[in-house]
N, C-alpha and C positions, 0 to 999 in steps of 0.2 A: 504493499499500500504506500502511496506517495502523496504527500501534501501538495496540492496544486495551487494553494493560495499563499501560504507562508510557511517556510520550513527552515529551521536552523538546527545546528548541532550543539551550540552553546553560545553564551554571550557574556564575556568577561565584565562588561560595564554594569551589569545588572547586580552584581554581588561584590562584596569586598574580599571574600575568600577566593583563592586562585583556582581557576579551572585550567588544567594543563593543556587540553585541546579545545579550541573553539573555532567553528568553521561552518562551511556551507556544503550542501549536496549539489553537485554539478550533474544534472541529467542532460542527456543529448546523444551520447554514443549509442544508446539503445533505441533511438527514435526511428520512425519511418518504416515500420514493419507491420503495422496494424492492417487487418483485412476484415471488413464487415462480413465477408462470407467464409472467414477462416481458411483462406487460401494459403496453403503451405508454400513458403518461399517468397512471399510478398515482401518487397523492399530489401531483398538480399541479392548481392552484397551491399547495395545502397551507394548513393553518391555523397562523398564528403562535402560538406557545406551546403548540401541541398536536402538530403534525407536525414543526415545526422551531423553532429559536430561534438567536440569535446570541451573546448574552453575558449571563452572570449578573453583574450589576454588583457585588453583594456579594462574590462570588469574585474579581472583578477587583481590587477594593479590597485584599483580602488578598494577592493575588499582588504588587501594586505596593508597597503600604505595608509589608507584613511580609516578604515574600520578595525584594523589591527587583529584580523583573524590569522590563524596559523595552520588551517587544515582545510583540504578540499577532498570531498569524496566523489571520485570520478567514475561514472558508470560506463560499462561497455557491454556488448552483446556477445555471448559465446558463439553464436552462429555466424558472426562476422569475423571474430578472432580465429575460430576454427571452423571453416566452411563445411557444409554438409558433405561435399565431395571428399573432404579429408576425414571428417569425423572428429569428435572431440579427442584431444590429445596434445602431443608435443609439436605438431606441425601447424604453424600459424600462417594466416594471410598477412604477409609482411607489409603490405601497403596499409592495411587497416591498423596493424600494430604500430607502424611508423607514425600515423596521425595521433594515435593514443600516446605513444612515447613522447611526442612533441609536447603534449599537454603536461604529462608527468614531469618532464625535464624542466619546463617553464616554471611549474609550481615549486619543485624541490630545489632546483639549481638557481634559476633566476630570481625567485622570490624567497627562497630559504624556508618555505613552508612544508608541511607534511601533506602527503597524498595517500588516500585509501584507494586501493585498486578494487573496483566493485563490479564483479560479474552479475549483471542485473537480470537474472534468469529464473529465480524462484525454485531452484534445484531441478530445473528442467532443461532439456536440450532437444533440438531438432525441429521445433515449430513455435516461434514466438508471435504467431499472427494474431492471437488474442490473449496476450499475457494479461493476468498471471495464470490462466487456466489451461492454455494449450502447451503441447510439448510433452515428451515422455519423461518421467521422473528418472533422474540419474540413479543408476544402481538397481532399478526395478528388474529383477531377474525373470519376472513373468511376462515382460514386454520385450519381444525380440528386436524392436526398433530403438530401445533405450540405450544410451551410452552407459558404460559400466563404471563402477567405482574405481576400477583400475585406470580407466581412461581419464577420469577426473583427477586422480593422483598424478598421472603423467602430465596433464595440463598444468597443474599447480607447480609441479617440479620445474617445468620449462619456464613458466612465467617468473618463478622465484629466482632461477638461475640468472635472468636478465636484470634483476634488481637487487641482488644479494649484497651488492657493495653500496647501495644507497640507503643509508640509515633513515632517510626522511620518508621512505616508502612503508606503508602499512598494508598488509594483505587481508582484505575482507573476503572470507571464503565464498560467501554466497548471499545474494539479497533474498531475504524473506521465504525460506522454505515453507511449504504448507501442504495440507491434505496428503500426507504420506506417513509411513511408519516412523515414529520418532527414533526407533532403533536405527533406521537407515539414515536419518539426518546425522546421528552420532557417527555411523560408519563412514559416511561421506566426509564429515568434518575431520575425522581422525585421518583418513586417507590424505586429505589435503595437507594437514599438519605434517604428516610423514613425508610427503613429497616435498614440501617447502623446506623442511629441515634437512633432507637428503641433499639439497642443493648447496648447503652450507650457510644459507641465509638464517640470521638470528633476529630478523625484524619482528615487530609486534604482529600477531595474527588476531583476527576477530572471527569467532566462531558463533554462527547463528543457531537458534533453536527452531522448533516447529511452530506452527500457527502464526506465520508471518513474523516470528521472533518477538512477539509482543510481550512486554514485561508484565502487563496486567494479567495475562493468561499463563504465566510460567508454571503455575501449579494446577493448571486445568487441562482436560483432554482437548486435543486439537485435531479436528477433522476425524474424530472417532479414535484417535490414537492417544497414547499415554502422554502425560505432561513432560515438557522439556526438563523440568526439575528432576525427573526420574532418571535422566540419562546424561545430561551435559557435564555433570561433575566427573564423569568417567573419562573425560578427555585427558590424553597424556601428551605433554610437550616436553621433550628432553631439555630444552633451554629455559622452560618456565616463563615464556613470554607470550601467552595467549590470553585474550580477554573475551568475555561473553559479549556478543553483539545484541543490543536491545533497541527495539523501535517502540515508540509510545506517542500516540496522538491524543488530543484533548477533547474531541467532540464525542457524541454519544455512542458512535459505533467504532471509534478508534481508527477511522480512515483518514482523517485530516481534510475531508471534503465539505465540511459544513461550517456555517458562520457561528453557531452557538457552541460555546465551550461549557462543558458540564462534567468533565472527568478530572478528578484530583490526581495529579501526578504523584504526590507523596503517598497518598492512600493506595493507589494502584501499584506502586513499586515497593510497598512495604515488604511483601513476601519475598520477592526476588532479592532485595537487599539483604534480608535476613539469610536467605539461602547462600548468597555470595559469601557472607561472613562465615556461615557454617562450614563451607567447603574451601575457605581461604582463596577465593577467586576474585577477580576484578572484572569490571564491565565497562563498555563505552556505549552511550546512547547516540547512535549514528543517524537516527531520524526521529525527530519530534517537532511538533509545530501546531499551529492553529491559525484561524482567521486573523487578519490584521485589524483588530478593533480594540476598544478600551476594555471590554469585558475579558476578552482573551488575553489581553496584556497582563492581567493579574494572574491567570493561570500559568502563562509562560514564566513570569517571575518566580512563582512558586516552584516550578520545575527546576529552573536554574539554581535557585537557592537550595533546593534539596540535593542536587548533585554536588554542589560546593560543600554542603555539610556532610557528605558521605564520600570523601575522596578515595580514589583507588590506591593511593600511596600516603602513608606507609601500610595501611590496613586494607582489607578487602572493601571494595566499593567502586565508585565511578571515577573514570579519568575525566 
């Protein structure tokens, strides 16, 4: 789920306590593939600057130089990075990767900010024509068209190899898995971690849960499957640098698409915060937001204040 009205990762100016990462979600690299008839292959590979884009450098300059943010979450599409004729894995469309890499280099080298690499695929691959519902679930062994968990690991190993020497890069395993076995979310997350660490990269990794990785539903069944809380603590990272990826919107259905805010961020994240402490884990809220109005401003402030009051360092909590 993506807020189409107003979305931020954090805002230092709203609180006196320090938030280590504060930034914006940069959608665009996954655009241009929607089909009202669910026609597979629509918009693929797509035209850079017409169907999709990654970063407006002028806007990035403003965000960093004037608004003092230090993080960009840059979305891309697996079917463009790994075209269907190749399949998911270590072979990339180097033209698409080149455009993506230009954005990452501008953020991390030119601006000195951090960049989250965000495969915006909902733990699916092969048909993004009506995301988030189309495409085969990665690792679904009952679907002969599905990419395997091993292919997903190979993809992450290759991508991590390309950024292992850039400490400003953060690896976001996957945007918003949903409606799949939570055990498979864990399996795919672990495979990604294993692939990344096998590359030698020690960068921060963000691991999502099920149910669109919603913090409010961390202890609830998601799509008929078990809660993320029952599985995600089992992740193993040999260098101890993985955080849980949390999304949390403030309208009634947690979608970020409505003008009225009525969801309390502190109340809805109370369980997952306790869970993080119980398992000595940290988390990053990589999507949250609400409508740009006076009422929602109060809810946004509460959210940022809550994260600042529960920092990920030195104890379990939020970056």
